[in-house]
ZATI-884256 format. One record per atom (N, C-alpha, C): x negated, y, z negated. Coordinates in steps of 0.001 Angstrom, whole numbers, plus 500000, padded with zeros to 6 digits. Each point is the difference from the previous one (the first is absolute). Layout:
<sites>
XYZ...
</sites>
This chain:
<sites>
456825133793375454500521501074499176500526499397498703499616500546498879500437499501498699501496500220499818500618499105499201501440500097499764500407501356499441499145500587499117500386501265499391499845501172500960499309499789501149499851501057500992501050499892501100500557498807500172500987499787501050501295500688499618500573500813500898501199500759499639501209499128499715500034498799500543501088499070499692501267500239500800500773498932500167501297500077500654501016500423498972500782500955500357501067500462499120501288500029500794501048500053499281501249500271500646500886498803500076501109500165499455501115499091500097500905500336498853501243500049500298501014500018498956501044498987500428500248499052499114501003498966500230500976500070498840501286499972500307501018499989498953501030498916500298500446499346498948501097499050500081501121500493499109501208500031500519501160500460499226501086498934500090500455499563498843501072499010499900501218500710499426501058500068500806501193500741499572501208499519500794501131499841499328501268499658500667499884498821500968499487498897499518499922498754500776499133500064501243499047500917500027499019499999501069498648500425499444498962499546500682498644500397499633499337500548501255499325501118499827499295500660501089498540500122499615499125499710500947498584500320499831499644500959501120499400501120499616499597501025500964498528500318499794499318500260501100498592500369499931499679501075501009499048500849499649499584501043500928499040499414501029499589500824500961499175499510501094498585500530500037499573500709498965498691500658500064498873499117499484498911499974500760498750499379499569498933501077500091499282500201498897498988501049499940498645499412499652498952500615500508498630499682499622499417501303499477499824500061498680499574501265499399501030501064500301499565501168500502500945501084500273500618499945501396499768498897500717500457499902501389501142499001500142501066500411500671501082499077500322499561499196501218499890498686499829499577499104501079501195499602500861501118499748499338501204499565500707501213500466499211501025500410500693501205500471499335501205499109500199499817498885500741501149499157500341499806498542499602499226499744498960499787498619499550501303499432499434500182498677500173501174499307499445499554499197498792500346500464498819499561499356498765501130499245499313501104499843500700501136499229499507500322498965501061500117498749499571500218498888500921501119499097499483500658499345500941501001498985499665499390498645500324500011499107499014499544498629500184501230499102499993499960498925500782501120499067500015499496498558500009499289499594498942499535498610499961501171499045499790500215499121500937501088499036499895501373500630499965500173501167500638501288500653500038500350500766498733499076500080499079500187500695498722499400501393500121500849501054500042499520501364500204499379500605498749498829500584500184499294500727498955499441501263500635500097501120499291499398501246500464498800500285499111498900500409500627498765500301499279499493501365500414499537500763499031499303501250500250498639499905499348498983500574500633498656499868499439499263501322499961499153500120498990499109501142499846498598499447499818499028500713500527498614499566499879499422499689501358498951499219499994499332499617501230500942499197500892500099500393501247500917499327500931499630498543500211498723499729500252499573498615500216500274499157498759499743500561498820500263499282498759501491499739499835500809500992500302501447499844499876500516498927500951499502499970501243500442498975500945499588498603499538498832499889499396499577498722499433500984499565498920500380500931499134500942499681498930501390499674500539500438500717501037501303499708500600500021498592500595498913499598500647499914498637500545500068498973498883499282500254498916500015499089498854501388499940499373500654501159499871501351500022499435500951499205500879499879500175501298500871499262500920499812498493499834498766499554499839499731498573499784500611499528498678499902500830498961500589499645498701501522499930500104500596500903500763501454499985500189500453498773500780499189499582500975500338498781500749499942498778499095499073500007499030499859498881499074501083499998498925500573501172499705501043500128498972501163500816500557500733499467500986501054500775500662501037500542499027500324501282500176501028500628499192499569500351498586498716499859499693499507500269498645498922501082500037500428501240500193499065501112500129499127500161498760500595499940498810499218500188498773498921498932499873500352498772500267499025498907499899498880500171501015500359500322501243498987500210501037499094501177499633500574501048499413499227501175499608499025499673498877500459499227499019499119499593498900498867499125500524500315499093500907498956499142500579498972500834500770500471501000500746499087500895500715499136500769499005500604500549498963499256500774499005498957499135499295500329498744499708499028499097499375498811499761500927500291499718501266498915499799500974499154501263500135500665501133500084499334501290500186499054500273498830500432499653498818499209500248498783498824499035499861500155498754500456498989498978499719499089499664501176500428500241501224499202499653501176498912501057500233498749499558500139498875500941500145500152500900501226500538499474501087500207500799501211501146500992499800501115499515499496501182500853499839499796501088498944499164499736498985499762500988498943499477501321500549499362499959501145499416501207500581501021500830500788501184499458500200501001500702500797500561501189499226500101501122500702500467501238499382501313500435500646501083499559499407501329500347500494501006499711498893501199500498500180501136499695499127501201499768500903500946499220499517501189499688500782501268500306499202501029500445500706501367500014499475500765499029500886500718499058499371500737498994500761501429499886499481500903499625500897501392499772499605500641498970500925500934499271499432500831499089500783501456500460499972500235501183499477501352500537499866500557499801498604499431499067499266500407499761498621498943500516499040498766499581500232498888500416499149499195501096500695499462500897499210499097501042500473498761499895499125498839499708500610498790499714499239498804500778500524499083500322499090498696500548500348498979498904499712499105499744500955498950499000499823498661500715500082499123499748498994498694500646499965498882498961499948498795500447500303498826499137499947499546499686498592500575500653499020499671499711498605500786498791499489500796499395500889500801498849499620501392500363499535500394501239500219501319500458499553501077499741501036501143499553499523501231499962500784501020500717499123500331501224500394500800500872499153501357500284500618501035499893499177501340500427500420500209501370499380500067501042500816500053501352499449501338500305499333499945500965499096501222500476499360500777500894500945501282500107499775500881500913500730500143499660501477499510498830500439500157499608501393499168500810500979498898500580499533499132500790500876498554499569499799499327499731501095498578499667499976499289500937500964498817500466499623499243500873500896498508499761499791499257500005501111498554499795499963499341500954500984498703500126499882499238500815500931499704501373499448499330500788500812499530501322499560501134500932499608501130499905500648501151500828499659501067499241499247499663498810499515500974499149499333500666500629498796499216500666499162500601500611498808500925501161500348499684500723501079500883501088500434501328499422500506499908498957500822501208499367500532500824499359498887499322499349499058500688499372498871500757501041499182499345501100499685500644501062499222501207500573500730499839500247501287501098500553500789501179499027500047499713498725500235501074499002500081500715499852498666499249500017498909500626499918498678500949501177499795499600501184500447500856501177499873501234499932500876499910499249501100501117499891500938500941498828499703499655499146499051500789498799499733501473500278499709500285501044499268501379500297499619500793500667501122499299500458501027500692500639501127500777498948500784501010500444500693500832499100500799499309499742501341498875499280499949499199499696501189499820498499500121499849499530501218499686498592500216498536499758499639499616498745499962498599499657499746499105500617501071500430499934501255499190500564501081499886501518499884501118500676499720499949501461499845499090500398498837500070499243498913499138500272498846498536499839500383499681498897500685498613499748500407499502501080500960500818500371500968499590501024500968499760501363499334500897500388499091499825501281499312498762499975499093499790498882499310498827499870499130498709500053500816500001499368501153498819500027500874499761501399500551501056500728500301499848501376500490499352500878498929500413499810498767499403500769498896498531499610499835499706498704500016498610499542499860499127500549501126500527500023501225499197500485501132499756501504499930500861500723499305499787501438499798498925500274498950499744499019499126499063500201498899498656499324500245500015498769500485498782499202500167499402500220501388498760500439500066499363500275501292499683498723500776500069498849499341499729498719500657501270499282500431501125500732500016501298499420500346500663500890501038500552499390501056500727500796500982501471499592500033500769500661500823501436499753500077500408499026501084499044499351500641500292499021501046500264498653499321501273499670499783500367498848499181500317498750500807499683498876499378500519498704500401500914499573498863501246499667500315500985499656498974500634498672500379500026499081499047500652498700500181500986499805498860501188499490500335501072499782499023500407498537499999500323499514498822500501498632499862501138500016498972501045499289500272501149499936499093499742498978498898500536500275498815499892499067498882500778498737500338499506498913499500500650498699500278501021499664498962
</sites>
């Protein structure tokens, strides 16, 4: 089947919110193939602990590709303990230049409690403005909602949960079955 005929995998909304000395990454659980929901309970947010150094990662895109990238990130973190930005840049460089990795279709949001970063296959390592990062099919909906909620007297987790609820009401590829991980700023 040609790529333009294949309905494609859709679905994922991942948001990272940094507020009041904590960072939360939340992701929905829906995986869709075309107009069909394949699974509603996927876990797209993971905690890595290479060498006792906690990092939370959320991923959007192909699951197998994302797991490949998470393994690579973990190896980079083991090589540069406590240096999330450096490990992320090294991953992005490999992703951009390696012929095998270039084909991977995923994006990551990562945090160590201090930094909140988006990593893309285009070689980008981005620190978002306003302490909010969002990726995936409902990412812009969640980002907009979280930006609107920033001034409210809410924790990072409450902000992320409310933003995800709004995104799941709008994006057909996003559900309300969340995985939420929190890490305190160092």
